[in-house]
PyMOL commands that place a pseudoatom at each C-alpha (Angstrom):
pseudoatom trace, name=CA, resn=MET, resi=1, chain=A, elem=C, hetatm=0, pos=[-0.175, 0.209, 0.022]
pseudoatom trace, name=CA, resn=ASN, resi=2, chain=A, elem=C, hetatm=0, pos=[1.110, 3.895, -0.595]
pseudoatom trace, name=CA, resn=LEU, resi=3, chain=A, elem=C, hetatm=0, pos=[2.886, 4.658, 2.761]
pseudoatom trace, name=CA, resn=LYS, resi=4, chain=A, elem=C, hetatm=0, pos=[1.662, 8.453, 2.456]
pseudoatom trace, name=CA, resn=ILE, resi=5, chain=A, elem=C, hetatm=0, pos=[-2.321, 7.549, 1.733]
pseudoatom trace, name=CA, resn=GLU, resi=6, chain=A, elem=C, hetatm=0, pos=[-2.073, 4.459, 4.910]
pseudoatom trace, name=CA, resn=PRO, resi=7, chain=A, elem=C, hetatm=0, pos=[-2.231, 6.898, 7.768]
pseudoatom trace, name=CA, resn=LEU, resi=8, chain=A, elem=C, hetatm=0, pos=[-5.036, 8.736, 6.332]
pseudoatom trace, name=CA, resn=LEU, resi=9, chain=A, elem=C, hetatm=0, pos=[-7.053, 5.560, 5.342]
pseudoatom trace, name=CA, resn=THR, resi=10, chain=A, elem=C, hetatm=0, pos=[-6.466, 4.212, 8.974]
pseudoatom trace, name=CA, resn=LEU, resi=11, chain=A, elem=C, hetatm=0, pos=[-7.643, 7.689, 10.375]
pseudoatom trace, name=CA, resn=PHE, resi=12, chain=A, elem=C, hetatm=0, pos=[-10.872, 7.223, 7.889]
pseudoatom trace, name=CA, resn=ALA, resi=13, chain=A, elem=C, hetatm=0, pos=[-11.420, 3.757, 9.196]
pseudoatom trace, name=CA, resn=ARG, resi=14, chain=A, elem=C, hetatm=0, pos=[-11.164, 4.949, 13.255]
pseudoatom trace, name=CA, resn=ILE, resi=15, chain=A, elem=C, hetatm=0, pos=[-14.014, 7.465, 12.063]
pseudoatom trace, name=CA, resn=LEU, resi=16, chain=A, elem=C, hetatm=0, pos=[-16.154, 4.929, 10.158]
pseudoatom trace, name=CA, resn=LEU, resi=17, chain=A, elem=C, hetatm=0, pos=[-16.202, 2.178, 13.689]
pseudoatom trace, name=CA, resn=SER, resi=18, chain=A, elem=C, hetatm=0, pos=[-16.464, 5.222, 16.177]
pseudoatom trace, name=CA, resn=LEU, resi=19, chain=A, elem=C, hetatm=0, pos=[-19.029, 7.259, 14.363]
pseudoatom trace, name=CA, resn=ILE, resi=20, chain=A, elem=C, hetatm=0, pos=[-21.968, 4.574, 15.224]
pseudoatom trace, name=CA, resn=PHE, resi=21, chain=A, elem=C, hetatm=0, pos=[-21.182, 4.162, 18.856]
pseudoatom trace, name=CA, resn=ILE, resi=22, chain=A, elem=C, hetatm=0, pos=[-21.180, 8.060, 19.435]
pseudoatom trace, name=CA, resn=LEU, resi=23, chain=A, elem=C, hetatm=0, pos=[-23.977, 9.042, 17.366]
pseudoatom trace, name=CA, resn=SER, resi=24, chain=A, elem=C, hetatm=0, pos=[-25.820, 5.928, 19.500]
pseudoatom trace, name=CA, resn=GLY, resi=25, chain=A, elem=C, hetatm=0, pos=[-24.619, 7.500, 22.685]
pseudoatom trace, name=CA, resn=PHE, resi=26, chain=A, elem=C, hetatm=0, pos=[-25.909, 10.942, 21.853]
pseudoatom trace, name=CA, resn=GLY, resi=27, chain=A, elem=C, hetatm=0, pos=[-29.023, 9.439, 20.730]
pseudoatom trace, name=CA, resn=LYS, resi=28, chain=A, elem=C, hetatm=0, pos=[-29.736, 7.930, 23.668]
pseudoatom trace, name=CA, resn=ILE, resi=29, chain=A, elem=C, hetatm=0, pos=[-29.006, 10.660, 26.008]
pseudoatom trace, name=CA, resn=GLY, resi=30, chain=A, elem=C, hetatm=0, pos=[-31.554, 12.941, 23.752]
pseudoatom trace, name=CA, resn=ASP, resi=31, chain=A, elem=C, hetatm=0, pos=[-34.390, 9.965, 24.030]
pseudoatom trace, name=CA, resn=TRP, resi=32, chain=A, elem=C, hetatm=0, pos=[-33.771, 8.685, 27.376]
pseudoatom trace, name=CA, resn=SER, resi=33, chain=A, elem=C, hetatm=0, pos=[-37.695, 8.104, 27.910]
pseudoatom trace, name=CA, resn=GLY, resi=34, chain=A, elem=C, hetatm=0, pos=[-37.763, 6.220, 24.848]
pseudoatom trace, name=CA, resn=THR, resi=35, chain=A, elem=C, hetatm=0, pos=[-34.809, 4.018, 25.670]
pseudoatom trace, name=CA, resn=THR, resi=36, chain=A, elem=C, hetatm=0, pos=[-35.504, 3.188, 29.073]
pseudoatom trace, name=CA, resn=LYS, resi=37, chain=A, elem=C, hetatm=0, pos=[-38.933, 2.267, 27.197]
pseudoatom trace, name=CA, resn=TYR, resi=38, chain=A, elem=C, hetatm=0, pos=[-37.814, -0.386, 24.739]
pseudoatom trace, name=CA, resn=MET, resi=39, chain=A, elem=C, hetatm=0, pos=[-35.121, -1.544, 27.416]
pseudoatom trace, name=CA, resn=ALA, resi=40, chain=A, elem=C, hetatm=0, pos=[-38.180, -2.158, 29.555]
pseudoatom trace, name=CA, resn=SER, resi=41, chain=A, elem=C, hetatm=0, pos=[-39.644, -4.141, 26.612]
pseudoatom trace, name=CA, resn=LYS, resi=42, chain=A, elem=C, hetatm=0, pos=[-36.775, -6.247, 26.424]
pseudoatom trace, name=CA, resn=GLY, resi=43, chain=A, elem=C, hetatm=0, pos=[-37.393, -7.871, 30.487]
pseudoatom trace, name=CA, resn=MET, resi=44, chain=A, elem=C, hetatm=0, pos=[-34.172, -5.339, 31.538]
pseudoatom trace, name=CA, resn=VAL, resi=45, chain=A, elem=C, hetatm=0, pos=[-33.673, -4.518, 35.163]
pseudoatom trace, name=CA, resn=ALA, resi=46, chain=A, elem=C, hetatm=0, pos=[-31.700, -1.695, 36.811]
pseudoatom trace, name=CA, resn=ILE, resi=47, chain=A, elem=C, hetatm=0, pos=[-32.542, 0.345, 33.939]
pseudoatom trace, name=CA, resn=PRO, resi=48, chain=A, elem=C, hetatm=0, pos=[-31.172, 3.885, 34.703]
pseudoatom trace, name=CA, resn=PHE, resi=49, chain=A, elem=C, hetatm=0, pos=[-27.934, 1.770, 35.620]
pseudoatom trace, name=CA, resn=PHE, resi=50, chain=A, elem=C, hetatm=0, pos=[-27.285, 0.143, 32.509]
pseudoatom trace, name=CA, resn=LEU, resi=51, chain=A, elem=C, hetatm=0, pos=[-28.548, 3.100, 30.600]
pseudoatom trace, name=CA, resn=ALA, resi=52, chain=A, elem=C, hetatm=0, pos=[-25.937, 5.281, 32.001]
pseudoatom trace, name=CA, resn=MET, resi=53, chain=A, elem=C, hetatm=0, pos=[-23.584, 2.464, 31.385]
pseudoatom trace, name=CA, resn=ALA, resi=54, chain=A, elem=C, hetatm=0, pos=[-23.832, 2.187, 27.998]
pseudoatom trace, name=CA, resn=ILE, resi=55, chain=A, elem=C, hetatm=0, pos=[-23.760, 6.036, 27.112]
pseudoatom trace, name=CA, resn=LEU, resi=56, chain=A, elem=C, hetatm=0, pos=[-20.463, 5.789, 28.971]
pseudoatom trace, name=CA, resn=CYS, resi=57, chain=A, elem=C, hetatm=0, pos=[-19.467, 2.736, 26.991]
pseudoatom trace, name=CA, resn=GLU, resi=58, chain=A, elem=C, hetatm=0, pos=[-20.691, 4.017, 23.873]
pseudoatom trace, name=CA, resn=LEU, resi=59, chain=A, elem=C, hetatm=0, pos=[-18.956, 7.867, 23.907]
pseudoatom trace, name=CA, resn=GLY, resi=60, chain=A, elem=C, hetatm=0, pos=[-16.092, 6.676, 26.197]
pseudoatom trace, name=CA, resn=GLY, resi=61, chain=A, elem=C, hetatm=0, pos=[-15.403, 3.836, 23.881]
pseudoatom trace, name=CA, resn=GLY, resi=62, chain=A, elem=C, hetatm=0, pos=[-16.062, 5.841, 20.840]
pseudoatom trace, name=CA, resn=LEU, resi=63, chain=A, elem=C, hetatm=0, pos=[-14.089, 8.983, 21.268]
pseudoatom trace, name=CA, resn=SER, resi=64, chain=A, elem=C, hetatm=0, pos=[-11.507, 6.648, 22.390]
pseudoatom trace, name=CA, resn=VAL, resi=65, chain=A, elem=C, hetatm=0, pos=[-11.053, 4.882, 19.320]
pseudoatom trace, name=CA, resn=LEU, resi=66, chain=A, elem=C, hetatm=0, pos=[-11.922, 8.166, 17.154]
pseudoatom trace, name=CA, resn=PHE, resi=67, chain=A, elem=C, hetatm=0, pos=[-8.850, 10.478, 18.631]
pseudoatom trace, name=CA, resn=GLY, resi=68, chain=A, elem=C, hetatm=0, pos=[-6.782, 7.493, 19.236]
pseudoatom trace, name=CA, resn=TYR, resi=69, chain=A, elem=C, hetatm=0, pos=[-6.456, 7.786, 23.130]
pseudoatom trace, name=CA, resn=LYS, resi=70, chain=A, elem=C, hetatm=0, pos=[-6.268, 4.781, 25.174]
pseudoatom trace, name=CA, resn=ALA, resi=71, chain=A, elem=C, hetatm=0, pos=[-8.091, 3.472, 21.915]
pseudoatom trace, name=CA, resn=ARG, resi=72, chain=A, elem=C, hetatm=0, pos=[-6.765, -0.452, 22.300]
pseudoatom trace, name=CA, resn=PHE, resi=73, chain=A, elem=C, hetatm=0, pos=[-9.007, -0.150, 25.817]
pseudoatom trace, name=CA, resn=GLY, resi=74, chain=A, elem=C, hetatm=0, pos=[-11.347, 1.667, 24.152]
pseudoatom trace, name=CA, resn=ALA, resi=75, chain=A, elem=C, hetatm=0, pos=[-12.340, -1.047, 21.771]
pseudoatom trace, name=CA, resn=LEU, resi=76, chain=A, elem=C, hetatm=0, pos=[-11.977, -3.586, 24.503]
pseudoatom trace, name=CA, resn=VAL, resi=77, chain=A, elem=C, hetatm=0, pos=[-14.724, -1.750, 26.233]
pseudoatom trace, name=CA, resn=LEU, resi=78, chain=A, elem=C, hetatm=0, pos=[-16.762, -1.594, 22.990]
pseudoatom trace, name=CA, resn=ILE, resi=79, chain=A, elem=C, hetatm=0, pos=[-16.244, -5.134, 22.587]
pseudoatom trace, name=CA, resn=CYS, resi=80, chain=A, elem=C, hetatm=0, pos=[-17.631, -5.742, 26.140]
pseudoatom trace, name=CA, resn=PHE, resi=81, chain=A, elem=C, hetatm=0, pos=[-20.333, -3.427, 25.328]
pseudoatom trace, name=CA, resn=LEU, resi=82, chain=A, elem=C, hetatm=0, pos=[-21.670, -5.318, 22.452]
pseudoatom trace, name=CA, resn=VAL, resi=83, chain=A, elem=C, hetatm=0, pos=[-21.623, -8.761, 23.557]
pseudoatom trace, name=CA, resn=PRO, resi=84, chain=A, elem=C, hetatm=0, pos=[-24.320, -8.284, 25.737]
pseudoatom trace, name=CA, resn=VAL, resi=85, chain=A, elem=C, hetatm=0, pos=[-26.499, -6.099, 23.684]
pseudoatom trace, name=CA, resn=SER, resi=86, chain=A, elem=C, hetatm=0, pos=[-26.193, -8.414, 20.741]
pseudoatom trace, name=CA, resn=LEU, resi=87, chain=A, elem=C, hetatm=0, pos=[-27.277, -11.247, 23.028]
pseudoatom trace, name=CA, resn=ILE, resi=88, chain=A, elem=C, hetatm=0, pos=[-30.263, -9.372, 24.475]
pseudoatom trace, name=CA, resn=PHE, resi=89, chain=A, elem=C, hetatm=0, pos=[-31.462, -6.712, 22.108]
pseudoatom trace, name=CA, resn=HIS, resi=90, chain=A, elem=C, hetatm=0, pos=[-30.851, -8.756, 18.805]
pseudoatom trace, name=CA, resn=ASN, resi=91, chain=A, elem=C, hetatm=0, pos=[-31.603, -12.557, 19.880]
pseudoatom trace, name=CA, resn=PHE, resi=92, chain=A, elem=C, hetatm=0, pos=[-33.082, -13.137, 16.040]
pseudoatom trace, name=CA, resn=TRP, resi=93, chain=A, elem=C, hetatm=0, pos=[-33.448, -17.285, 17.186]
pseudoatom trace, name=CA, resn=SER, resi=94, chain=A, elem=C, hetatm=0, pos=[-36.801, -16.191, 19.522]
pseudoatom trace, name=CA, resn=PHE, resi=95, chain=A, elem=C, hetatm=0, pos=[-38.309, -14.544, 15.803]
pseudoatom trace, name=CA, resn=SER, resi=96, chain=A, elem=C, hetatm=0, pos=[-39.436, -15.592, 12.908]
pseudoatom trace, name=CA, resn=GLY, resi=97, chain=A, elem=C, hetatm=0, pos=[-39.951, -14.518, 9.109]
pseudoatom trace, name=CA, resn=MET, resi=98, chain=A, elem=C, hetatm=0, pos=[-38.796, -11.149, 8.457]
pseudoatom trace, name=CA, resn=GLU, resi=99, chain=A, elem=C, hetatm=0, pos=[-38.224, -10.371, 12.058]
pseudoatom trace, name=CA, resn=GLN, resi=100, chain=A, elem=C, hetatm=0, pos=[-36.101, -12.886, 12.152]
pseudoatom trace, name=CA, resn=ARG, resi=101, chain=A, elem=C, hetatm=0, pos=[-34.049, -11.921, 9.344]
pseudoatom trace, name=CA, resn=MET, resi=102, chain=A, elem=C, hetatm=0, pos=[-33.667, -8.600, 10.486]
pseudoatom trace, name=CA, resn=GLN, resi=103, chain=A, elem=C, hetatm=0, pos=[-32.268, -9.298, 14.043]
pseudoatom trace, name=CA, resn=MET, resi=104, chain=A, elem=C, hetatm=0, pos=[-30.006, -11.491, 12.134]
pseudoatom trace, name=CA, resn=ILE, resi=105, chain=A, elem=C, hetatm=0, pos=[-28.628, -8.650, 10.358]
pseudoatom trace, name=CA, resn=HIS, resi=106, chain=A, elem=C, hetatm=0, pos=[-28.046, -6.601, 13.507]
pseudoatom trace, name=CA, resn=PHE, resi=107, chain=A, elem=C, hetatm=0, pos=[-26.564, -9.558, 15.268]
pseudoatom trace, name=CA, resn=LEU, resi=108, chain=A, elem=C, hetatm=0, pos=[-23.855, -10.191, 12.348]
pseudoatom trace, name=CA, resn=LYS, resi=109, chain=A, elem=C, hetatm=0, pos=[-23.571, -6.192, 11.951]
pseudoatom trace, name=CA, resn=ASN, resi=110, chain=A, elem=C, hetatm=0, pos=[-22.161, -6.154, 15.765]
pseudoatom trace, name=CA, resn=LEU, resi=111, chain=A, elem=C, hetatm=0, pos=[-19.902, -9.088, 15.077]
pseudoatom trace, name=CA, resn=ALA, resi=112, chain=A, elem=C, hetatm=0, pos=[-18.675, -7.404, 11.915]
pseudoatom trace, name=CA, resn=ILE, resi=113, chain=A, elem=C, hetatm=0, pos=[-18.022, -4.342, 14.472]
pseudoatom trace, name=CA, resn=MET, resi=114, chain=A, elem=C, hetatm=0, pos=[-16.265, -6.579, 17.322]
pseudoatom trace, name=CA, resn=GLY, resi=115, chain=A, elem=C, hetatm=0, pos=[-14.031, -7.737, 14.281]
pseudoatom trace, name=CA, resn=GLY, resi=116, chain=A, elem=C, hetatm=0, pos=[-12.995, -4.341, 13.411]
pseudoatom trace, name=CA, resn=LEU, resi=117, chain=A, elem=C, hetatm=0, pos=[-12.491, -3.627, 16.985]
pseudoatom trace, name=CA, resn=LEU, resi=118, chain=A, elem=C, hetatm=0, pos=[-10.418, -6.213, 17.560]
pseudoatom trace, name=CA, resn=LEU, resi=119, chain=A, elem=C, hetatm=0, pos=[-8.200, -5.134, 14.918]
pseudoatom trace, name=CA, resn=VAL, resi=120, chain=A, elem=C, hetatm=0, pos=[-7.739, -1.984, 16.782]
pseudoatom trace, name=CA, resn=ALA, resi=121, chain=A, elem=C, hetatm=0, pos=[-7.131, -3.843, 20.226]
pseudoatom trace, name=CA, resn=ARG, resi=122, chain=A, elem=C, hetatm=0, pos=[-4.420, -5.951, 18.625]
pseudoatom trace, name=CA, resn=ARG, resi=123, chain=A, elem=C, hetatm=0, pos=[-2.875, -3.501, 16.347]
pseudoatom trace, name=CA, resn=GLY, resi=124, chain=A, elem=C, hetatm=0, pos=[-3.397, 0.147, 17.845]
pseudoatom trace, name=CA, resn=THR, resi=125, chain=A, elem=C, hetatm=0, pos=[-4.670, 2.875, 15.643]
pseudoatom trace, name=CA, resn=GLY, resi=126, chain=A, elem=C, hetatm=0, pos=[-2.040, 3.407, 13.398]
pseudoatom trace, name=CA, resn=MET, resi=127, chain=A, elem=C, hetatm=0, pos=[-0.039, 6.670, 12.875]
pseudoatom trace, name=CA, resn=PRO, resi=128, chain=A, elem=C, hetatm=0, pos=[-2.622, 9.735, 12.827]
pseudoatom trace, name=CA, resn=SER, resi=129, chain=A, elem=C, hetatm=0, pos=[-3.660, 9.735, 16.740]
pseudoatom trace, name=CA, resn=THR, resi=130, chain=A, elem=C, hetatm=0, pos=[-3.870, 12.368, 19.359]
for i in range(1, 130): cmd.bond("trace and resi %d" % i, "trace and resi %d" % (i + 1))
show_as sticks, trace
zoom trace
């Protein structure tokens, strides 16, 4: 690969990987009551605590990966966050038909994101970081 473009591609990859978490974290803040209702519909307990922790994980981990500051740790936090989220909120095995396919896509999307995060956790952020 062209060594001049590699740092830019690495930065662009981190932006794309972190964007979903940062936007989701701010979205949860902006729609706290809607998010609590959704969590309750999935049988969650201690919702205010878990919602605050979700926001902390998404914003903290997402910003960490984005800026490259403690990005390996931030990536591991996001992986640990995605495991229960995928199992609780995208349990495709409990559905049938189109809903099952949609939940499976979300579940597999989360697995793909975890793969990208594992790369960050293993290799670090590359050159352009703060």
